[in-house]
N, CA, C and O atoms as a Tinker XYZ file with bonds, in Angstrom:
   400  protein
     1  N      7.667000  -59.455000  -20.216000    73     2
     2  CA     6.347000  -59.350000  -20.798000    64     1     3
     3  C      5.608000  -58.148000  -20.205000    63     2     4     5
     4  O      4.894000  -57.443000  -20.918000    81     3
     5  N      5.777000  -57.919000  -18.917000    73     3     6
     6  CA     5.126000  -56.787000  -18.268000    64     5     7
     7  C      5.648000  -55.465000  -18.815000    63     6     8     9
     8  O      4.882000  -54.517000  -18.985000    81     7
     9  N      6.945000  -55.396000  -19.090000    73     7    10
    10  CA     7.540000  -54.175000  -19.635000    64     9    11
    11  C      6.979000  -53.891000  -21.025000    63    10    12    13
    12  O      6.691000  -52.740000  -21.354000    81    11
    13  N      6.824000  -54.931000  -21.842000    73    11    14
    14  CA     6.261000  -54.757000  -23.187000    64    13    15
    15  C      4.811000  -54.277000  -23.112000    63    14    16    17
    16  O      4.399000  -53.418000  -23.892000    81    15
    17  N      4.045000  -54.825000  -22.186000    73    15    18
    18  CA     2.656000  -54.405000  -22.032000    64    17    19
    19  C      2.573000  -52.957000  -21.569000    63    18    20    21
    20  O      1.710000  -52.204000  -22.019000    81    19
    21  N      3.482000  -52.567000  -20.662000    73    19    22
    22  CA     3.513000  -51.188000  -20.192000    64    21    23
    23  C      3.888000  -50.230000  -21.314000    63    22    24    25
    24  O      3.293000  -49.161000  -21.443000    81    23
    25  N      4.868000  -50.606000  -22.122000    73    23    26
    26  CA     5.312000  -49.755000  -23.228000    64    25    27
    27  C      4.221000  -49.617000  -24.279000    63    26    28    29
    28  O      4.017000  -48.529000  -24.818000    81    27
    29  N      3.523000  -50.696000  -24.575000    73    27    30
    30  CA     2.462000  -50.604000  -25.573000    64    29    31
    31  C      1.273000  -49.810000  -25.056000    63    30    32    33
    32  O      0.606000  -49.126000  -25.832000    81    31
    33  N      0.993000  -49.889000  -23.744000    73    31    34
    34  CA    -0.106000  -49.089000  -23.204000    64    33    35
    35  C      0.254000  -47.614000  -23.199000    63    34    36    37
    36  O     -0.618000  -46.769000  -23.398000    81    35
    37  N      1.540000  -47.281000  -22.974000    73    35    38
    38  CA     1.967000  -45.888000  -23.034000    64    37    39
    39  C      1.829000  -45.340000  -24.443000    63    38    40    41
    40  O      1.390000  -44.205000  -24.627000    81    39
    41  N      2.202000  -46.140000  -25.449000    73    39    42
    42  CA     2.072000  -45.703000  -26.838000    64    41    43
    43  C      0.598000  -45.543000  -27.210000    63    42    44    45
    44  O      0.243000  -44.657000  -27.987000    81    43
    45  N     -0.248000  -46.394000  -26.660000    73    43    46
    46  CA    -1.674000  -46.317000  -26.962000    64    45    47
    47  C     -2.285000  -45.053000  -26.369000    63    46    48    49
    48  O     -3.249000  -44.515000  -26.913000    81    47
    49  N     -1.727000  -44.575000  -25.253000    73    47    50
    50  CA    -2.240000  -43.376000  -24.607000    64    49    51
    51  C     -1.670000  -42.094000  -25.194000    63    50    52    53
    52  O     -2.119000  -41.007000  -24.831000    81    51
    53  N     -0.710000  -42.188000  -26.073000    73    51    54
    54  CA    -0.084000  -41.009000  -26.661000    64    53    55
    55  C     -1.017000  -40.390000  -27.686000    63    54    56    57
    56  O     -1.471000  -41.065000  -28.610000    81    55
    57  N     -1.305000  -39.093000  -27.520000    73    55    58
    58  CA    -2.194000  -38.377000  -28.431000    64    57    59
    59  C     -1.556000  -37.072000  -28.853000    63    58    60    61
    60  O     -0.773000  -36.476000  -28.114000    81    59
    61  N     -1.899000  -36.643000  -30.039000    73    59    62
    62  CA    -1.374000  -35.392000  -30.566000    64    61    63
    63  C     -2.320000  -34.253000  -30.212000    63    62    64    65
    64  O     -3.506000  -34.282000  -30.541000    81    63
    65  N     -1.776000  -33.258000  -29.540000    73    63    66
    66  CA    -2.500000  -32.049000  -29.172000    64    65    67
    67  C     -1.665000  -30.841000  -29.593000    63    66    68    69
    68  O     -0.492000  -30.976000  -29.942000    81    67
    69  N     -2.278000  -29.671000  -29.557000    73    67    70
    70  CA    -1.514000  -28.438000  -29.692000    64    69    71
    71  C     -0.936000  -28.120000  -28.318000    63    70    72    73
    72  O     -1.643000  -28.188000  -27.313000    81    71
    73  N      0.337000  -27.776000  -28.272000    73    71    74
    74  CA     0.992000  -27.435000  -27.014000    64    73    75
    75  C      0.917000  -25.924000  -26.834000    63    74    76    77
    76  O      1.750000  -25.185000  -27.359000    81    75
    77  N     -0.081000  -25.475000  -26.091000    73    75    78
    78  CA    -0.278000  -24.034000  -25.939000    64    77    79
    79  C      0.721000  -23.420000  -24.953000    63    78    80    81
    80  O      0.895000  -22.201000  -24.929000    81    79
    81  N      1.375000  -24.251000  -24.145000    73    79    82
    82  CA     2.381000  -23.731000  -23.212000    64    81    83
    83  C      3.655000  -23.312000  -23.948000    63    82    84    85
    84  O      4.295000  -22.327000  -23.577000    81    83
    85  N      4.020000  -24.060000  -24.990000    73    83    86
    86  CA     5.226000  -23.753000  -25.739000    64    85    87
    87  C      4.939000  -23.128000  -27.090000    63    86    88    89
    88  O      5.781000  -23.157000  -27.987000    81    87
    89  N      3.746000  -22.561000  -27.234000    73    87    90
    90  CA     3.310000  -22.047000  -28.530000    64    89    91
    91  C      3.962000  -20.712000  -28.859000    63    90    92    93
    92  O      4.183000  -19.870000  -27.988000    81    91
    93  N      4.263000  -20.546000  -30.148000    73    91    94
    94  CA     4.679000  -19.247000  -30.654000    64    93    95
    95  C      3.476000  -18.600000  -31.331000    63    94    96    97
    96  O      3.192000  -17.423000  -31.109000    81    95
    97  N      2.770000  -19.368000  -32.156000    73    95    98
    98  CA     1.553000  -18.855000  -32.792000    64    97    99
    99  C      0.359000  -19.686000  -32.318000    63    98   100   101
   100  O     -0.447000  -19.213000  -31.516000    81    99
   101  N      0.244000  -20.919000  -32.809000    73    99   102
   102  CA    -0.919000  -21.729000  -32.459000    64   101   103
   103  C     -0.604000  -22.959000  -31.641000    63   102   104   105
   104  O     -1.519000  -23.616000  -31.144000    81   103
   105  N      0.662000  -23.287000  -31.488000    73   103   106
   106  CA     1.047000  -24.459000  -30.720000    64   105   107
   107  C      1.092000  -25.742000  -31.510000    63   106   108   109
   108  O      1.352000  -26.803000  -30.942000    81   107
   109  N      0.843000  -25.677000  -32.827000    73   107   110
   110  CA     0.833000  -26.891000  -33.650000    64   109   111
   111  C      2.232000  -27.490000  -33.733000    63   110   112   113
   112  O      2.412000  -28.683000  -33.486000    81   111
   113  N      3.217000  -26.677000  -34.077000    73   111   114
   114  CA     4.579000  -27.190000  -34.235000    64   113   115
   115  C      5.181000  -27.609000  -32.900000    63   114   116   117
   116  O      5.934000  -28.580000  -32.834000    81   115
   117  N      4.857000  -26.890000  -31.852000    73   115   118
   118  CA     5.316000  -27.258000  -30.521000    64   117   119
   119  C      4.690000  -28.577000  -30.079000    63   118   120   121
   120  O      5.353000  -29.406000  -29.456000    81   119
   121  N      3.412000  -28.768000  -30.403000    73   119   122
   122  CA     2.735000  -30.024000  -30.068000    64   121   123
   123  C      3.309000  -31.204000  -30.835000    63   122   124   125
   124  O      3.479000  -32.289000  -30.278000    81   123
   125  N      3.607000  -30.995000  -32.108000    73   123   126
   126  CA     4.222000  -32.062000  -32.916000    64   125   127
   127  C      5.593000  -32.412000  -32.355000    63   126   128   129
   128  O      5.956000  -33.586000  -32.279000    81   127
   129  N      6.355000  -31.397000  -31.962000    73   127   130
   130  CA     7.691000  -31.644000  -31.400000    64   129   131
   131  C      7.604000  -32.415000  -30.092000    63   130   132   133
   132  O      8.366000  -33.357000  -29.873000    81   131
   133  N      6.688000  -32.025000  -29.228000    73   131   134
   134  CA     6.556000  -32.727000  -27.946000    64   133   135
   135  C      6.081000  -34.163000  -28.168000    63   134   136   137
   136  O      6.532000  -35.085000  -27.487000    81   135
   137  N      5.174000  -34.344000  -29.120000    73   135   138
   138  CA     4.671000  -35.680000  -29.447000    64   137   139
   139  C      5.806000  -36.578000  -29.941000    63   138   140   141
   140  O      5.881000  -37.756000  -29.591000    81   139
   141  N      6.685000  -36.001000  -30.758000    73   139   142
   142  CA     7.802000  -36.772000  -31.318000    64   141   143
   143  C      9.001000  -36.836000  -30.378000    63   142   144   145
   144  O      9.926000  -37.614000  -30.613000    81   143
   145  N      8.998000  -36.033000  -29.323000    73   143   146
   146  CA    10.086000  -36.045000  -28.352000    64   145   147
   147  C     11.330000  -35.315000  -28.834000    63   146   148   149
   148  O     12.448000  -35.689000  -28.477000    81   147
   149  N     11.143000  -34.274000  -29.644000    73   147   150
   150  CA    12.279000  -33.506000  -30.147000    64   149   151
   151  C     12.125000  -32.042000  -29.754000    63   150   152   153
   152  O     11.074000  -31.627000  -29.265000    81   151
   153  N     13.165000  -31.280000  -29.968000    73   151   154
   154  CA    13.156000  -29.854000  -29.683000    64   153   155
   155  C     12.246000  -29.138000  -30.680000    63   154   156   157
   156  O     12.332000  -29.404000  -31.879000    81   155
   157  N     11.380000  -28.241000  -30.218000    73   155   158
   158  CA    10.484000  -27.518000  -31.133000    64   157   159
   159  C     11.217000  -26.705000  -32.198000    63   158   160   161
   160  O     10.653000  -26.410000  -33.252000    81   159
   161  N     12.448000  -26.348000  -31.933000    73   159   162
   162  CA    13.232000  -25.605000  -32.913000    64   161   163
   163  C     13.323000  -26.363000  -34.231000    63   162   164   165
   164  O     13.268000  -25.756000  -35.300000    81   163
   165  N     13.461000  -27.682000  -34.162000    73   163   166
   166  CA    13.584000  -28.492000  -35.380000    64   165   167
   167  C     12.299000  -28.490000  -36.191000    63   166   168   169
   168  O     12.341000  -28.377000  -37.416000    81   167
   169  N     11.152000  -28.614000  -35.521000    73   167   170
   170  CA     9.893000  -28.598000  -36.273000    64   169   171
   171  C      9.659000  -27.230000  -36.887000    63   170   172   173
   172  O      9.106000  -27.125000  -37.982000    81   171
   173  N     10.070000  -26.193000  -36.199000    73   171   174
   174  CA     9.909000  -24.840000  -36.737000    64   173   175
   175  C     10.820000  -24.599000  -37.932000    63   174   176   177
   176  O     10.412000  -23.981000  -38.915000    81   175
   177  N     12.049000  -25.085000  -37.848000    73   175   178
   178  CA    12.970000  -24.941000  -38.983000    64   177   179
   179  C     12.474000  -25.727000  -40.197000    63   178   180   181
   180  O     12.524000  -25.235000  -41.324000    81   179
   181  N     12.003000  -26.936000  -39.964000    73   179   182
   182  CA    11.456000  -27.746000  -41.060000    64   181   183
   183  C     10.245000  -27.058000  -41.668000    63   182   184   185
   184  O     10.064000  -27.072000  -42.886000    81   183
   185  N      9.416000  -26.455000  -40.824000    73   183   186
   186  CA     8.240000  -25.737000  -41.314000    64   185   187
   187  C      8.644000  -24.574000  -42.217000    63   186   188   189
   188  O      8.041000  -24.375000  -43.271000    81   187
   189  N      9.656000  -23.806000  -41.818000    73   187   190
   190  CA    10.104000  -22.669000  -42.631000    64   189   191
   191  C     10.643000  -23.146000  -43.967000    63   190   192   193
   192  O     10.360000  -22.543000  -45.002000    81   191
   193  N     11.421000  -24.228000  -43.954000    73   191   194
   194  CA    11.954000  -24.772000  -45.210000    64   193   195
   195  C     10.810000  -25.252000  -46.096000    63   194   196   197
   196  O     10.784000  -24.957000  -47.290000    81   195
   197  N      9.868000  -25.986000  -45.520000    73   195   198
   198  CA     8.720000  -26.461000  -46.298000    64   197   199
   199  C      7.853000  -25.309000  -46.795000    63   198   200   201
   200  O      7.267000  -25.391000  -47.875000    81   199
   201  N      7.773000  -24.254000  -46.023000    73   199   202
   202  CA     7.010000  -23.071000  -46.431000    64   201   203
   203  C      7.606000  -22.460000  -47.691000    63   202   204   205
   204  O      6.879000  -22.065000  -48.603000    81   203
   205  N      8.927000  -22.386000  -47.736000    73   203   206
   206  CA     9.593000  -21.828000  -48.913000    64   205   207
   207  C      9.518000  -22.766000  -50.109000    63   206   208   209
   208  O      9.305000  -22.321000  -51.237000    81   207
   209  N      9.688000  -24.053000  -49.871000    73   207   210
   210  CA     9.698000  -25.040000  -50.951000    64   209   211
   211  C      8.307000  -25.253000  -51.531000    63   210   212   213
   212  O      8.154000  -25.446000  -52.737000    81   211
   213  N      7.289000  -25.217000  -50.669000    73   211   214
   214  CA     5.934000  -25.517000  -51.136000    64   213   215
   215  C      5.175000  -24.274000  -51.601000    63   214   216   217
   216  O      3.993000  -24.355000  -51.932000    81   215
   217  N      5.849000  -23.133000  -51.624000    73   215   218
   218  CA     5.228000  -21.870000  -52.044000    64   217   219
   219  C      3.987000  -21.544000  -51.215000    63   218   220   221
   220  O      3.010000  -21.012000  -51.740000    81   219
   221  N      4.025000  -21.864000  -49.917000    73   219   222
   222  CA     2.947000  -21.506000  -49.011000    64   221   223
   223  C      1.885000  -22.564000  -48.794000    63   222   224   225
   224  O      0.989000  -22.369000  -47.973000    81   223
   225  N      1.959000  -23.676000  -49.502000    73   223   226
   226  CA     0.946000  -24.723000  -49.346000    64   225   227
   227  C      0.956000  -25.305000  -47.933000    63   226   228   229
   228  O     -0.095000  -25.653000  -47.394000    81   227
   229  N      2.122000  -25.408000  -47.345000    73   227   230
   230  CA     2.218000  -25.971000  -45.995000    64   229   231
   231  C      1.537000  -25.056000  -44.972000    63   230   232   233
   232  O      1.164000  -25.509000  -43.891000    81   231
   233  N      1.377000  -23.790000  -45.303000    73   231   234
   234  CA     0.661000  -22.869000  -44.420000    64   233   235
   235  C     -0.816000  -23.263000  -44.287000    63   234   236   237
   236  O     -1.409000  -23.122000  -43.217000    81   235
   237  N     -1.393000  -23.751000  -45.370000    73   235   238
   238  CA    -2.779000  -24.238000  -45.338000    64   237   239
   239  C     -2.867000  -25.462000  -44.430000    63   238   240   241
   240  O     -3.814000  -25.591000  -43.653000    81   239
   241  N     -1.897000  -26.353000  -44.523000    73   239   242
   242  CA    -1.862000  -27.546000  -43.673000    64   241   243
   243  C     -1.751000  -27.136000  -42.204000    63   242   244   245
   244  O     -2.393000  -27.726000  -41.335000    81   243
   245  N     -0.929000  -26.121000  -41.940000    73   243   246
   246  CA    -0.775000  -25.625000  -40.571000    64   245   247
   247  C     -2.119000  -25.134000  -40.021000    63   246   248   249
   248  O     -2.500000  -25.484000  -38.905000    81   247
   249  N     -2.827000  -24.331000  -40.802000    73   247   250
   250  CA    -4.109000  -23.806000  -40.330000    64   249   251
   251  C     -5.152000  -24.915000  -40.158000    63   250   252   253
   252  O     -5.979000  -24.846000  -39.250000    81   251
   253  N     -5.120000  -25.917000  -41.007000    73   251   254
   254  CA    -6.032000  -27.057000  -40.844000    64   253   255
   255  C     -5.720000  -27.795000  -39.541000    63   254   256   257
   256  O     -6.630000  -28.163000  -38.799000    81   255
   257  N     -4.439000  -28.008000  -39.266000    73   255   258
   258  CA    -4.056000  -28.657000  -38.013000    64   257   259
   259  C     -4.405000  -27.792000  -36.807000    63   258   260   261
   260  O     -4.778000  -28.310000  -35.755000    81   259
   261  N     -4.285000  -26.490000  -36.959000    73   259   262
   262  CA    -4.627000  -25.574000  -35.874000    64   261   263
   263  C     -6.102000  -25.725000  -35.500000    63   262   264   265
   264  O     -6.459000  -25.707000  -34.321000    81   263
   265  N     -6.940000  -25.872000  -36.500000    73   263   266
   266  CA    -8.372000  -26.029000  -36.255000    64   265   267
   267  C     -8.701000  -27.453000  -35.779000    63   266   268   269
   268  O     -9.546000  -27.638000  -34.903000    81   267
   269  N     -8.031000  -28.447000  -36.357000    73   267   270
   270  CA    -8.372000  -29.852000  -36.092000    64   269   271
   271  C     -7.832000  -30.367000  -34.766000    63   270   272   273
   272  O     -8.485000  -31.180000  -34.112000    81   271
   273  N     -6.654000  -29.911000  -34.356000    73   271   274
   274  CA    -6.043000  -30.430000  -33.133000    64   273   275
   275  C     -6.541000  -29.665000  -31.915000    63   274   276   277
   276  O     -6.504000  -28.435000  -31.894000    81   275
   277  N     -7.005000  -30.385000  -30.905000    73   275   278
   278  CA    -7.413000  -29.688000  -29.677000    64   277   279
   279  C     -6.182000  -29.286000  -28.872000    63   278   280   281
   280  O     -5.156000  -29.962000  -28.935000    81   279
   281  N     -6.273000  -28.194000  -28.119000    73   279   282
   282  CA    -5.141000  -27.807000  -27.278000    64   281   283
   283  C     -5.040000  -28.697000  -26.042000    63   282   284   285
   284  O     -6.050000  -29.173000  -25.524000    81   283
   285  N     -3.816000  -28.915000  -25.577000    73   283   286
   286  CA    -3.590000  -29.693000  -24.355000    64   285   287
   287  C     -3.748000  -28.750000  -23.170000    63   286   288   289
   288  O     -2.811000  -28.041000  -22.804000    81   287
   289  N     -4.931000  -28.744000  -22.576000    73   287   290
   290  CA    -5.213000  -27.831000  -21.469000    64   289   291
   291  C     -5.086000  -28.520000  -20.114000    63   290   292   293
   292  O     -4.544000  -27.941000  -19.173000    81   291
   293  N     -5.578000  -29.740000  -20.011000    73   291   294
   294  CA    -5.551000  -30.431000  -18.722000    64   293   295
   295  C     -4.215000  -31.132000  -18.526000    63   294   296   297
   296  O     -3.455000  -31.337000  -19.472000    81   295
   297  N     -3.951000  -31.490000  -17.296000    73   295   298
   298  CA    -2.715000  -32.202000  -16.980000    64   297   299
   299  C     -2.681000  -33.557000  -17.670000    63   298   300   301
   300  O     -1.629000  -33.979000  -18.149000    81   299
   301  N     -3.803000  -34.234000  -17.726000    73   299   302
   302  CA    -3.867000  -35.547000  -18.381000    64   301   303
   303  C     -3.552000  -35.413000  -19.873000    63   302   304   305
   304  O     -2.844000  -36.253000  -20.427000    81   303
   305  N     -4.064000  -34.378000  -20.523000    73   303   306
   306  CA    -3.785000  -34.174000  -21.945000    64   305   307
   307  C     -2.321000  -33.852000  -22.178000    63   306   308   309
   308  O     -1.743000  -34.296000  -23.170000    81   307
   309  N     -1.705000  -33.081000  -21.275000    73   307   310
   310  CA    -0.279000  -32.762000  -21.405000    64   309   311
   311  C      0.575000  -34.024000  -21.243000    63   310   312   313
   312  O      1.589000  -34.184000  -21.923000    81   311
   313  N      0.164000  -34.908000  -20.350000    73   311   314
   314  CA     0.888000  -36.169000  -20.164000    64   313   315
   315  C      0.722000  -37.069000  -21.391000    63   314   316   317
   316  O      1.680000  -37.712000  -21.819000    81   315
   317  N     -0.479000  -37.118000  -21.955000    73   315   318
   318  CA    -0.707000  -37.917000  -23.161000    64   317   319
   319  C      0.106000  -37.385000  -24.331000    63   318   320   321
   320  O      0.629000  -38.165000  -25.126000    81   319
   321  N      0.218000  -36.073000  -24.445000    73   319   322
   322  CA     1.003000  -35.470000  -25.508000    64   321   323
   323  C      2.466000  -35.881000  -25.411000    63   322   324   325
   324  O      3.111000  -36.154000  -26.423000    81   323
   325  N      2.980000  -35.923000  -24.196000    73   323   326
   326  CA     4.374000  -36.306000  -23.985000    64   325   327
   327  C      4.572000  -37.820000  -24.009000    63   326   328   329
   328  O      5.709000  -38.293000  -23.986000    81   327
   329  N      3.476000  -38.587000  -24.056000    73   327   330
   330  CA     3.589000  -40.040000  -24.083000    64   329   331
   331  C      3.844000  -40.648000  -22.721000    63   330   332   333
   332  O      4.299000  -41.787000  -22.621000    81   331
   333  N      3.555000  -39.900000  -21.674000    73   331   334
   334  CA     3.744000  -40.403000  -20.315000    64   333   335
   335  C      2.448000  -41.005000  -19.807000    63   334   336   337
   336  O      1.369000  -40.594000  -20.234000    81   335
   337  N      2.533000  -41.969000  -18.906000    73   335   338
   338  CA     1.309000  -42.573000  -18.363000    64   337   339
   339  C      0.540000  -41.563000  -17.519000    63   338   340   341
   340  O      1.132000  -40.736000  -16.824000    81   339
   341  N     -0.757000  -41.641000  -17.587000    73   339   342
   342  CA    -1.610000  -40.734000  -16.805000    64   341   343
   343  C     -1.871000  -41.390000  -15.459000    63   342   344   345
   344  O     -2.863000  -42.092000  -15.264000    81   343
   345  N     -0.956000  -41.142000  -14.545000    73   343   346
   346  CA    -1.075000  -41.658000  -13.183000    64   345   347
   347  C     -1.049000  -40.482000  -12.220000    63   346   348   349
   348  O     -0.700000  -39.364000  -12.600000    81   347
   349  N     -1.412000  -40.737000  -10.996000    73   347   350
   350  CA    -1.434000  -39.676000   -9.997000    64   349   351
   351  C     -0.032000  -39.109000   -9.768000    63   350   352   353
   352  O      0.132000  -37.895000   -9.646000    81   351
   353  N      0.964000  -39.971000   -9.710000    73   351   354
   354  CA     2.339000  -39.509000   -9.499000    64   353   355
   355  C      2.814000  -38.644000  -10.670000    63   354   356   357
   356  O      3.446000  -37.609000  -10.463000    81   355
   357  N      2.510000  -39.068000  -11.894000    73   355   358
   358  CA     2.905000  -38.290000  -13.065000    64   357   359
   359  C      2.169000  -36.962000  -13.110000    63   358   360   361
   360  O      2.732000  -35.953000  -13.537000    81   359
   361  N      0.914000  -36.953000  -12.673000    73   359   362
   362  CA     0.153000  -35.704000  -12.635000    64   361   363
   363  C      0.751000  -34.729000  -11.627000    63   362   364   365
   364  O      0.842000  -33.529000  -11.889000    81   363
   365  N      1.156000  -35.251000  -10.478000    73   363   366
   366  CA     1.799000  -34.388000   -9.476000    64   365   367
   367  C      3.080000  -33.784000  -10.028000    63   366   368   369
   368  O      3.333000  -32.592000   -9.855000    81   367
   369  N      3.895000  -34.608000  -10.697000    73   367   370
   370  CA     5.125000  -34.110000  -11.293000    64   369   371
   371  C      4.848000  -33.028000  -12.331000    63   370   372   373
   372  O      5.541000  -32.011000  -12.375000    81   371
   373  N      3.838000  -33.249000  -13.160000    73   371   374
   374  CA     3.480000  -32.301000  -14.214000    64   373   375
   375  C      3.005000  -30.974000  -13.616000    63   374   376   377
   376  O      3.379000  -29.901000  -14.090000    81   375
   377  N      2.190000  -31.059000  -12.584000    73   375   378
   378  CA     1.671000  -29.836000  -11.961000    64   377   379
   379  C      2.807000  -29.048000  -11.323000    63   378   380   381
   380  O      2.854000  -27.825000  -11.453000    81   379
   381  N      3.721000  -29.725000  -10.637000    73   379   382
   382  CA     4.853000  -29.002000  -10.034000    64   381   383
   383  C      5.769000  -28.430000  -11.104000    63   382   384   385
   384  O      6.363000  -27.372000  -10.898000    81   383
   385  N      5.899000  -29.109000  -12.252000    73   383   386
   386  CA     6.706000  -28.580000  -13.351000    64   385   387
   387  C      6.017000  -27.372000  -13.991000    63   386   388   389
   388  O      6.689000  -26.427000  -14.403000    81   387
   389  N      4.697000  -27.394000  -14.077000    73   387   390
   390  CA     3.959000  -26.268000  -14.654000    64   389   391
   391  C      4.035000  -25.043000  -13.761000    63   390   392   393
   392  O      4.090000  -23.917000  -14.257000    81   391
   393  N      4.040000  -25.248000  -12.442000    73   391   394
   394  CA     4.083000  -24.141000  -11.492000    64   393   395
   395  C      5.460000  -23.498000  -11.483000    63   394   396   397
   396  O      5.582000  -22.281000  -11.343000    81   395
   397  N      6.493000  -24.311000  -11.631000    73   395   398
   398  CA     7.877000  -23.798000  -11.571000    64   397   399
   399  C      8.235000  -22.955000  -12.745000    63   398   400
   400  O      9.358000  -22.459000  -12.830000    81   399
C-alpha cells in the first residue's frame, strides 16, 4: 500500500515543462520526451513527420506550446519534469548531474 501511495504521489508531482537544457530550438520536444521518459530523438522525428503530413499545422501547435509551457529552470522543476520526487537527496543528485 505504501508503494502505491508513493507511486501515485510521484505521478501527481509530474509536470510538463520545456527542457531548456536539452533544447535545440525551444525545448518543447525535449520537455515532452523527458516527461514521457523517451529519447528526444523520437519526439523530434515524430514532429518532422507530422510537420510534413499536416502541411505545417503542427508548427503552430509547437509555437503555442512554446509560449504556454514554462521552462524548467529550478532543480525542483527539472525533477518534476522527469517524474522524480522532489526531495533533498534527489535535488543533490540533480545538481551534481547538472554540474558534470
